[in-house]
C-alpha positions as semicolon CSV with decimal commas, in nm:
position;residue;x (nm);y (nm);z (nm)
1;X;-1,240;-1,353;-1,064
2;X;-0,970;-1,180;-1,272
3;X;-0,617;-1,146;-1,130
4;X;-0,756;-1,195;-0,777
5;X;-1,012;-0,918;-0,825
6;X;-1,376;-1,033;-0,794
7;X;-1,603;-0,901;-1,068
8;X;-1,980;-0,910;-1,028
9;X;-2,272;-0,727;-1,191
10;X;-2,646;-0,778;-1,200
11;X;-2,802;-0,866;-1,533
12;X;-3,058;-0,589;-1,488
13;X;-2,781;-0,327;-1,499
14;X;-2,656;-0,448;-1,839
15;X;-2,968;-0,323;-2,018
16;X;-3,028;-0,632;-2,233
17;X;-3,384;-0,720;-2,337
18;X;-3,316;-1,088;-2,406
19;X;-3,060;-1,358;-2,332
20;X;-2,841;-1,291;-2,638
21;X;-2,823;-0,915;-2,578
22;X;-2,740;-0,970;-2,212
23;X;-2,453;-1,207;-2,296
24;X;-2,304;-0,956;-2,542
25;X;-2,337;-0,671;-2,292
26;X;-2,184;-0,885;-2,016
27;X;-1,881;-0,971;-2,232
28;X;-1,831;-0,605;-2,321
29;X;-1,854;-0,504;-1,956
30;X;-1,605;-0,778;-1,860
31;X;-1,348;-0,663;-2,115
32;X;-1,370;-0,304;-1,988
33;X;-1,322;-0,417;-1,627
34;X;-1,024;-0,634;-1,725
35;X;-0,868;-0,339;-1,908
36;X;-0,905;-0,119;-1,598
37;X;-0,743;-0,382;-1,377
38;X;-0,454;-0,431;-1,622
39;X;-0,389;-0,055;-1,631
40;X;-0,390;-0,029;-1,252
41;X;-0,153;-0,324;-1,213
42;X;0,079;-0,182;-1,479
43;X;0,113;0,139;-1,276
44;X;0,147;-0,042;-0,945
45;X;0,403;-0,301;-1,056
46;X;0,712;-0,148;-1,217
47;X;1,003;-0,385;-1,282
48;X;1,270;-0,343;-1,009
49;X;1,554;-0,443;-1,245
50;X;1,475;-0,155;-1,477
51;X;1,465;0,095;-1,190
52;X;1,803;-0,035;-1,068
53;X;1,954;0,000;-1,418
54;X;1,834;0,359;-1,452
55;X;1,949;0,455;-1,101
56;X;2,292;0,303;-1,161
57;X;2,320;0,481;-1,499
58;X;2,239;0,816;-1,337
59;X;2,498;0,758;-1,065
60;X;2,767;0,666;-1,321
61;X;2,690;0,970;-1,536
62;X;2,731;1,193;-1,228
63;X;3,073;1,038;-1,157
64;X;3,179;1,080;-1,521
65;X;3,095;1,449;-1,512
66;X;3,302;1,505;-1,198
67;X;3,602;1,309;-1,325
68;X;3,593;1,478;-1,665
69;X;3,637;1,814;-1,493
70;X;3,928;1,684;-1,283
71;X;4,131;1,511;-1,554
72;X;4,171;1,843;-1,737
73;X;4,434;1,918;-1,478
74;X;4,754;1,716;-1,549
75;X;4,792;1,661;-1,176
76;X;4,493;1,424;-1,188
77;X;4,595;1,225;-1,496
78;X;4,598;0,906;-1,287
79;X;4,219;0,921;-1,286
80;X;4,191;0,871;-1,664
81;X;4,173;0,486;-1,640
82;X;3,895;0,516;-1,385
83;X;3,709;0,752;-1,619
84;X;3,747;0,506;-1,907
85;X;3,603;0,223;-1,697
86;X;3,301;0,432;-1,602
87;X;3,239;0,535;-1,965
88;X;3,259;0,171;-2,075
89;X;3,004;0,070;-1,814
90;X;2,779;0,363;-1,909
91;X;2,772;0,254;-2,273
92;X;2,692;-0,104;-2,168
93;X;2,392;-0,002;-1,958
94;X;2,266;0,226;-2,239
95;X;2,284;-0,065;-2,483
96;X;2,077;-0,280;-2,249
97;X;1,809;-0,014;-2,221
98;X;1,815;0,074;-2,593
99;X;1,774;-0,291;-2,693
100;X;1,444;-0,285;-2,503
101;X;1,534;-0,590;-2,300
102;X;1,355;-0,402;-2,027
103;X;1,032;-0,212;-2,103
104;X;1,036;0,169;-2,077
105;X;0,985;0,307;-1,727
106;X;0,675;0,511;-1,660
107;X;0,787;0,849;-1,519
108;X;0,482;0,855;-1,290
109;X;0,628;0,560;-1,097
110;X;0,947;0,746;-1,001
111;X;0,982;0,984;-0,714
112;X;1,085;1,325;-0,853
113;X;1,271;1,399;-0,531
114;X;1,530;1,127;-0,597
115;X;1,692;1,201;-0,933
116;X;2,048;1,245;-1,052
117;X;2,234;1,577;-1,011
118;X;2,242;1,618;-1,393
119;X;1,864;1,589;-1,398
120;X;1,837;1,853;-1,125
121;X;2,055;2,095;-1,320
122;X;1,876;2,020;-1,645
123;X;1,537;2,088;-1,485
124;X;1,662;2,419;-1,342
125;X;1,796;2,524;-1,682
126;X;1,476;2,422;-1,861
127;X;1,268;2,617;-1,610
128;X;1,484;2,926;-1,658
129;X;1,469;2,895;-2,039
130;X;1,093;2,865;-2,027
131;X;1,070;3,181;-1,817
132;X;1,282;3,369;-2,071
133;X;1,084;3,235;-2,366
134;X;0,769;3,356;-2,198
135;X;0,926;3,701;-2,178
136;X;1,023;3,685;-2,546
137;X;0,667;3,584;-2,638
138;X;0,545;3,909;-2,484
139;X;0,741;4,100;-2,746
140;X;0,490;3,994;-3,012
141;X;0,235;4,227;-2,859
142;X;0,477;4,523;-2,822
143;X;0,443;4,810;-3,070
144;X;0,812;4,874;-3,127
145;X;0,936;4,514;-3,117
146;X;0,873;4,200;-3,315
147;X;1,010;3,849;-3,367
148;X;1,158;3,770;-3,709
149;X;1,288;3,435;-3,829
150;X;1,593;3,439;-4,062
151;X;1,765;3,117;-4,179
152;X;1,596;2,912;-3,910
153;X;1,697;3,148;-3,627
154;X;1,475;3,380;-3,428
155;X;1,574;3,743;-3,386
156;X;1,428;4,021;-3,176
157;X;1,383;4,323;-3,402
158;X;1,390;4,652;-3,212
159;X;1,319;4,985;-3,379
160;X;1,563;5,251;-3,259
161;X;1,620;5,611;-3,375
162;X;1,958;5,752;-3,471
163;X;2,090;6,063;-3,298
164;X;1,942;6,379;-3,435
165;X;2,142;6,530;-3,724
166;X;2,094;6,883;-3,863
167;X;2,148;6,922;-4,237
168;X;2,085;7,260;-4,401
169;X;1,882;7,363;-4,104
170;X;1,665;7,051;-4,115
171;X;1,670;6,801;-3,819
172;X;1,675;6,433;-3,925
173;X;1,603;6,139;-3,689
174;X;1,542;5,827;-3,898
175;X;1,441;5,497;-3,737
176;X;1,668;5,191;-3,765
177;X;1,612;4,818;-3,688
178;X;1,838;4,646;-3,436
179;X;1,841;4,263;-3,451
180;X;1,931;4,050;-3,150
181;X;1,966;3,669;-3,165
182;X;1,704;3,516;-2,933
183;X;1,921;3,219;-2,832
184;X;2,219;3,442;-2,753
185;X;2,000;3,666;-2,543
186;X;1,856;3,367;-2,359
187;X;2,204;3,221;-2,294
188;X;2,331;3,550;-2,151
189;X;2,027;3,593;-1,932
190;X;2,037;3,225;-1,841
191;X;2,392;3,250;-1,708
192;X;2,282;3,519;-1,464
193;X;1,973;3,322;-1,358
194;X;2,163;2,995;-1,302
195;X;2,428;3,173;-1,097
196;X;2,155;3,327;-0,885
197;X;2,001;2,982;-0,835
198;X;2,328;2,802;-0,755
199;X;2,275;2,820;-0,381
200;X;1,919;2,688;-0,398
201;X;2,029;2,415;-0,638
202;X;2,312;2,309;-0,406
203;X;2,069;2,290;-0,113
204;X;1,835;2,075;-0,320
205;X;2,123;1,839;-0,404
206;X;2,221;1,803;-0,040
207;X;1,862;1,720;0,056
208;X;1,858;1,417;-0,174
209;X;2,202;1,305;-0,059
210;X;2,411;1,434;-0,353
211;X;2,747;1,591;-0,272
212;X;2,741;1,949;-0,396
213;X;3,109;1,990;-0,490
214;X;3,328;1,681;-0,460
215;X;3,641;1,876;-0,564
216;X;3,596;2,143;-0,295
217;X;3,499;1,898;-0,021
218;X;3,779;1,655;-0,109
219;X;3,544;1,354;-0,129
220;X;3,640;1,218;-0,470
221;X;3,788;0,898;-0,327
222;X;3,483;0,843;-0,110
223;X;3,259;0,902;-0,412
224;X;3,449;0,643;-0,618
225;X;3,421;0,388;-0,339
226;X;3,051;0,441;-0,287
227;X;2,932;0,510;-0,644
228;X;3,197;0,333;-0,843
229;X;3,185;0,035;-1,077
230;X;3,063;-0,205;-0,810
231;X;2,857;-0,101;-0,508
232;X;2,920;-0,337;-0,211
233;X;2,629;-0,566;-0,134
234;X;2,616;-0,435;0,222
235;X;2,516;-0,091;0,086
236;X;2,233;-0,212;-0,140
237;X;1,877;-0,143;-0,031
238;X;1,742;-0,470;-0,175
239;X;1,994;-0,668;0,030
240;X;1,876;-0,515;0,357
241;X;1,507;-0,545;0,264
242;X;1,561;-0,919;0,216
243;X;1,740;-0,933;0,553
244;X;1,450;-0,754;0,720
245;X;1,195;-0,996;0,572
246;X;1,410;-1,294;0,678
247;X;1,406;-1,154;1,033
248;X;1,026;-1,137;1,026
249;X;1,006;-1,498;0,903
250;X;1,226;-1,604;1,193
251;X;0,999;-1,417;1,436
252;X;0,702;-1,598;1,284
253;X;0,876;-1,935;1,333
254;X;0,935;-1,837;1,697
255;X;0,559;-1,754;1,725
256;X;0,628;-1,389;1,806
257;X;0,406;-1,285;1,515
258;X;0,136;-1,478;1,333
259;X;0,156;-1,610;0,978
260;X;-0,110;-1,358;0,878
261;X;0,094;-1,069;1,017
262;X;0,399;-1,197;0,828
263;X;0,199;-1,201;0,504
264;X;0,091;-0,840;0,558
265;X;0,450;-0,728;0,625
266;X;0,566;-0,900;0,306
267;X;0,293;-0,723;0,108
268;X;0,353;-0,374;0,252
269;X;0,732;-0,389;0,217
270;X;0,705;-0,513;-0,141
271;X;0,480;-0,213;-0,214
272;X;0,758;0,015;-0,091
273;X;1,025;-0,178;-0,282
274;X;0,834;-0,135;-0,611
275;X;0,794;0,238;-0,551
276;X;1,148;0,318;-0,438
277;X;1,402;0,418;-0,702
278;X;1,706;0,442;-0,472
279;X;1,980;0,179;-0,481
280;X;2,181;0,261;-0,169
281;X;2,033;0,189;0,173
282;X;2,173;0,505;0,337
283;X;1,937;0,720;0,126
284;X;1,632;0,564;0,293
285;X;1,676;0,779;0,603
286;X;1,667;1,116;0,430
287;X;1,369;1,340;0,497
288;X;1,300;1,387;0,126
289;X;1,280;1,013;0,069
290;X;1,044;0,964;0,363
291;X;0,832;1,260;0,254
292;X;0,830;1,123;-0,100
293;X;0,687;0,788;0,009
294;X;0,428;0,964;0,223
295;X;0,329;1,185;-0,070
296;X;0,301;0,878;-0,295
297;X;0,062;0,712;-0,048
298;X;-0,131;1,038;-0,006
299;X;-0,186;1,062;-0,380
300;X;-0,319;0,707;-0,389
301;X;-0,556;0,781;-0,101
302;X;-0,683;1,097;-0,271
303;X;-0,729;0,906;-0,599
304;X;-0,935;0,643;-0,418
305;X;-0,688;0,362;-0,494
306;X;-0,642;0,272;-0,128
307;X;-0,808;0,368;0,199
308;X;-0,654;0,578;0,474
309;X;-0,636;0,283;0,712
310;X;-0,438;0,074;0,465
311;X;-0,208;0,370;0,391
312;X;-0,138;0,397;0,765
313;X;-0,044;0,028;0,769
314;X;0,185;0,070;0,467
315;X;0,371;0,363;0,624
316;X;0,383;0,198;0,969
317;X;0,559;-0,112;0,829
318;X;0,797;0,112;0,629
319;X;0,874;0,297;0,953
320;X;0,924;-0,034;1,134
321;X;1,186;-0,130;0,874
322;X;1,370;0,200;0,929
323;X;1,367;0,129;1,305
324;X;1,516;-0,213;1,237
325;X;1,787;-0,067;1,010
326;X;1,882;0,178;1,286
327;X;1,897;-0,099;1,551
328;X;2,112;-0,307;1,317
329;X;2,344;-0,001;1,283
330;X;2,291;0,009;0,907
331;X;2,169;0,367;0,951
332;X;2,412;0,567;1,161
333;X;2,152;0,825;1,265
334;X;1,778;0,795;1,313
335;X;1,569;1,029;1,093
336;X;1,476;1,338;1,293
337;X;1,146;1,374;1,108
338;X;1,029;1,039;1,249
339;X;1,117;1,134;1,607
340;X;0,853;1,406;1,626
341;X;0,519;1,306;1,767
342;X;0,203;1,417;1,594
343;X;0,006;1,361;1,277
344;X;0,283;1,450;1,030
345;X;0,275;1,104;0,875
346;X;-0,081;0,997;0,947
347;X;-0,371;0,951;0,708
348;X;-0,729;1,036;0,784
349;X;-0,939;0,730;0,862
350;X;-1,315;0,747;0,827
351;X;-1,470;0,558;1,116
352;X;-1,779;0,377;0,993
353;X;-2,069;0,281;1,211
354;X;-2,067;-0,093;1,292
355;X;-2,304;-0,267;1,054
356;X;-2,471;-0,587;1,168
357;X;-2,720;-0,815;0,997
358;X;-3,096;-0,758;1,021
359;X;-3,265;-1,041;1,209
360;X;-3,494;-1,122;0,917
361;X;-3,188;-1,207;0,705
362;X;-3,031;-1,398;0,994
363;X;-3,341;-1,617;1,009
364;X;-3,343;-1,673;0,635
365;X;-2,975;-1,770;0,631
366;X;-3,012;-2,011;0,923
367;X;-3,318;-2,173;0,766
368;X;-3,134;-2,222;0,437
369;X;-2,783;-2,321;0,545
370;X;-2,654;-2,677;0,568
371;X;-2,605;-2,814;0,924
372;X;-2,233;-2,742;0,940
373;X;-2,274;-2,389;0,803
374;X;-2,562;-2,330;1,045
375;X;-2,340;-2,451;1,332
376;X;-2,065;-2,202;1,238
377;X;-2,312;-1,911;1,224
378;X;-2,461;-2,007;1,561
379;X;-2,116;-2,027;1,718
380;X;-2,052;-1,671;1,598
381;X;-2,388;-1,541;1,721
382;X;-2,361;-1,733;2,049
383;X;-1,992;-1,687;2,135
384;X;-1,865;-1,416;1,901
385;X;-1,620;-1,648;1,725
386;X;-1,487;-1,546;1,386
387;X;-1,396;-1,798;1,117
388;X;-1,040;-1,826;1,249
389;X;-1,162;-1,887;1,604
390;X;-1,402;-2,161;1,495
391;X;-1,137;-2,330;1,283
392;X;-0,890;-2,337;1,574
393;X;-1,120;-2,458;1,853
394;X;-0,959;-2,757;2,026
395;X;-1,132;-3,052;2,191
396;X;-0,996;-2,946;2,532
397;X;-1,190;-2,618;2,516
398;X;-1,534;-2,785;2,492
399;X;-1,709;-2,960;2,782
400;X;-2,003;-3,159;2,641
401;X;-2,135;-3,239;2,990
402;X;-2,199;-2,874;3,080
403;X;-2,237;-2,745;2,726
404;X;-1,970;-2,479;2,769
405;X;-1,674;-2,357;2,564
406;X;-1,387;-2,195;2,756
407;X;-1,181;-1,996;2,512
408;X;-0,929;-1,712;2,487
409;X;-0,903;-1,535;2,153
410;X;-0,613;-1,647;1,935
411;X;-0,490;-1,293;1,865
412;X;-0,480;-1,210;2,240
413;X;-0,308;-1,527;2,365
414;X;0,010;-1,338;2,462
415;X;-0,173;-1,061;2,653
416;X;-0,225;-1,132;3,022
417;X;-0,510;-0,881;3,067
418;X;-0,720;-1,034;2,787
419;X;-0,995;-1,251;2,939
420;X;-1,051;-1,624;2,904
421;X;-1,429;-1,646;2,859
422;X;-1,659;-1,937;2,947
423;X;-1,953;-1,937;2,702
424;X;-2,269;-2,138;2,767
425;X;-2,399;-2,275;2,438
426;X;-2,759;-2,244;2,330
427;X;-2,952;-2,566;2,286
428;X;-2,952;-2,528;1,906
429;X;-2,576;-2,469;1,904
430;X;-2,498;-2,761;2,137
431;X;-2,715;-3,007;1,941
432;X;-2,545;-2,926;1,610
433;X;-2,198;-2,927;1,770
434;X;-2,249;-3,269;1,937
435;X;-2,375;-3,412;1,608
436;X;-2,071;-3,276;1,421
437;X;-1,831;-3,412;1,685
438;X;-1,993;-3,757;1,663
439;X;-1,953;-3,760;1,284
440;X;-1,589;-3,650;1,302
441;X;-1,505;-3,898;1,578
442;X;-1,579;-4,189;1,348
443;X;-1,381;-4,052;1,053
444;X;-1,099;-3,866;1,225
445;X;-1,062;-3,981;1,588
446;X;-0,711;-3,830;1,621
447;X;-0,802;-3,486;1,491
448;X;-0,666;-3,206;1,711
449;X;-0,938;-2,954;1,635
450;X;-1,302;-2,966;1,733
451;X;-1,428;-2,908;1,377
452;X;-1,261;-3,032;1,060
453;X;-1,362;-3,047;0,696
454;X;-1,429;-3,359;0,491
455;X;-1,060;-3,445;0,445
456;X;-0,967;-3,400;0,812
457;X;-0,797;-3,062;0,772
458;X;-0,896;-2,760;0,987
459;X;-1,179;-2,541;0,859
460;X;-0,941;-2,243;0,886
461;X;-0,565;-2,259;0,850
462;X;-0,285;-2,009;0,799
463;X;0,081;-2,107;0,762
464;X;0,412;-2,014;0,602
465;X;0,509;-2,247;0,318
466;X;0,852;-2,363;0,206
467;X;0,859;-2,070;-0,038
468;X;0,848;-1,826;0,254
469;X;0,503;-1,698;0,159
470;X;0,191;-1,700;0,375
471;X;-0,082;-1,942;0,271
472;X;-0,438;-1,933;0,401
473;X;-0,744;-2,152;0,367
474;X;-1,083;-2,039;0,500
475;X;-1,356;-2,293;0,424
476;X;-1,615;-2,115;0,641
477;X;-1,597;-1,775;0,474
478;X;-1,579;-1,924;0,124
479;X;-1,884;-2,143;0,181
480;X;-2,075;-1,850;0,331
481;X;-1,999;-1,634;0,025
482;X;-2,139;-1,906;-0,202
483;X;-2,450;-1,925;0,015
484;X;-2,505;-1,548;-0,005
485;X;-2,465;-1,549;-0,385
486;X;-2,730;-1,819;-0,424
487;X;-2,966;-1,642;-0,186
488;X;-2,925;-1,323;-0,388
489;X;-3,004;-1,517;-0,705
490;X;-3,335;-1,631;-0,556
491;X;-3,415;-1,298;-0,389
492;X;-3,294;-0,976;-0,559
493;X;-3,350;-0,779;-0,236
494;X;-3,112;-0,999;-0,035
495;X;-2,815;-0,776;0,073
496;X;-2,445;-0,846;0,046
497;X;-2,338;-0,979;0,386
498;X;-1,990;-1,056;0,518
499;X;-1,949;-1,340;0,762
500;X;-1,787;-1,121;1,028
501;X;-2,102;-0,909;1,050
502;X;-2,266;-1,178;1,267
503;X;-2,018;-1,095;1,545
504;X;-2,112;-0,728;1,517
505;X;-2,482;-0,820;1,526
506;X;-2,471;-0,995;1,864
507;X;-2,230;-0,741;2,013
508;X;-2,467;-0,457;1,919
509;X;-2,767;-0,639;2,066
510;X;-2,582;-0,689;2,397
511;X;-2,468;-0,327;2,407
512;X;-2,824;-0,201;2,355
513;X;-2,961;-0,406;2,647
514;X;-2,948;-0,176;2,952
515;X;-2,910;-0,465;3,194
516;X;-2,612;-0,620;3,011
517;X;-2,460;-0,317;2,834
518;X;-2,130;-0,349;3,022
519;X;-2,072;-0,711;2,914
520;X;-2,010;-0,649;2,545
521;X;-1,631;-0,627;2,595
522;X;-1,627;-0,958;2,786
523;X;-1,841;-1,136;2,524
524;X;-1,608;-1,005;2,251
525;X;-1,302;-1,132;2,442
526;X;-1,152;-0,783;2,469
527;X;-0,939;-0,660;2,756
528;X;-1,118;-0,413;2,987
529;X;-1,044;-0,047;2,910
530;X;-1,155;0,121;3,234
531;X;-0,963;0,134;3,560
532;X;-1,253;-0,038;3,738
533;X;-1,255;-0,321;3,486
534;X;-0,879;-0,368;3,512
535;X;-0,838;-0,353;3,891
536;X;-1,170;-0,368;4,079
537;X;-1,457;-0,549;3,906
538;X;-1,486;-0,906;3,773
539;X;-1,804;-1,030;3,600
540;X;-1,929;-1,368;3,720
541;X;-2,015;-1,655;3,480
542;X;-2,377;-1,629;3,601
543;X;-2,429;-1,280;3,465
544;X;-2,281;-1,382;3,129
545;X;-2,514;-1,686;3,119
546;X;-2,814;-1,458;3,172
547;X;-2,684;-1,225;2,903
548;X;-2,653;-1,513;2,652
549;X;-3,004;-1,634;2,741
550;X;-3,141;-1,286;2,674
551;X;-2,946;-1,268;2,346
552;X;-3,103;-1,599;2,240
553;X;-3,452;-1,466;2,311
554;X;-3,391;-1,149;2,107
555;X;-3,261;-1,338;1,804
556;X;-3,500;-1,634;1,792
557;X;-3,832;-1,523;1,940
558;X;-3,963;-1,290;1,663
559;X;-3,968;-1,545;1,380
560;X;-3,982;-1,923;1,376
561;X;-3,701;-2,102;1,196
562;X;-3,903;-2,414;1,116
563;X;-4,009;-2,305;0,764
564;X;-3,752;-2,438;0,514
565;X;-3,648;-2,241;0,208
566;X;-3,573;-2,440;-0,106
567;X;-3,231;-2,304;-0,213
568;X;-2,949;-2,537;-0,308
569;X;-2,631;-2,450;-0,116
570;X;-2,270;-2,564;-0,103
571;X;-2,140;-2,749;0,199
572;X;-1,855;-2,620;0,413
């Protein structure tokens, strides 16, 4: 595990012929993988302070340019002190950046749509100059023209002929060289090109929220208030992001969202915060900014950095924050581009076929696992419980007399149409569960949950700590991963299996039984999707009992589980 990224490779893939060669190859492979991870994290984690410094510097330089043009008129001499203050602050920020207190910013991390007006003009000029230089380069291949360098300057040499002159009856027309300075020619042509592009440049400025002409629109005072020496805290994007996250923590404390959901929101919003280069919150609602974030996520999906489903989650939480800003009246108008319905801001998601676990591997795992691990797997195969469901089973939900567990999924507790299912346990499941309860009753008689680990804590727990971050412990999944690794060490053909695949295994077996095909949604604890299931039909406990009995026969009849396999495993 390196920086929370698991690294694993088979020794056979390293190509070593003996132990020493394999160790050397493994170390070389590990260093390469670490280098890749470090490079990816360096691109994904820019320093927000540096981005804020650069954005503020660009804003100040824009104000300085506007004021410098105004103070030339004696009528605006009162603005000279304001100009001096801005210049002083500009030099201070430049010193901070030049002293390398902050590392240099990677241009690939910035959104090219959100740059200063000077940068926009500079890019337009550079593009125009490049076009002209390309035209000048064509002159090299022309018969009557050439480029000549004199005293470090480039000149276009054009051969022209003088007017015809008749002397003593002879007509003379001698050629002459005309020299034109390349830079002067480019500047003249450039003036015409920039004037022609003024309208397009002004439109581009307005799209990113930059006032095109403060003098003409009479918004100098407003510009000084909004972009001056100190931007009010109520206008800062970081301030409102922190407010939004505090609101989500309060919702979690009120049990409106789970701790896991809060952790995902924190992660997705921090991803946006690291990407964004804007300082003011009112720029978040512009179409170019929204399109820029969507393009950033699209590039990561295309590059294989993230999947389409995760990109959808990232953009959905970003959109949820914009909704919250509009409800809080931070944004005066809601972005029109987000009001349209359709797939404008959706990412393609590849739907994969549900993958269960082959029964031969199920048998091998059950024969190898410790009693508590075997109990957890049987609860998943029998009742469809995931690790979180098993860890949160309460004593009130289990009736040892009838051998039944009556349970409603944790994630559907607030939905009235989600079913509360009564599962009849298999004999193997009930025997292991009763034995585990008897052991826990002696050690932890006051425990709230049905199953606890060796120190009395739940097998699965998720909570928000004092630091405001989500913390999670999952003893079941961790122990199962260790079991799979040791089984793979003893059998190279053993596949990589995730714990949640056991739920998919039983659900698929039920679906493929013609007699019980319609009970898969009930066994999974899902709300019915059809009109008949919602309003007309109600499965009886008897039919579910028969379904579970048939599921038991399918799983356990083909192979006996009595043969032990000698593989040392870790306990849950």
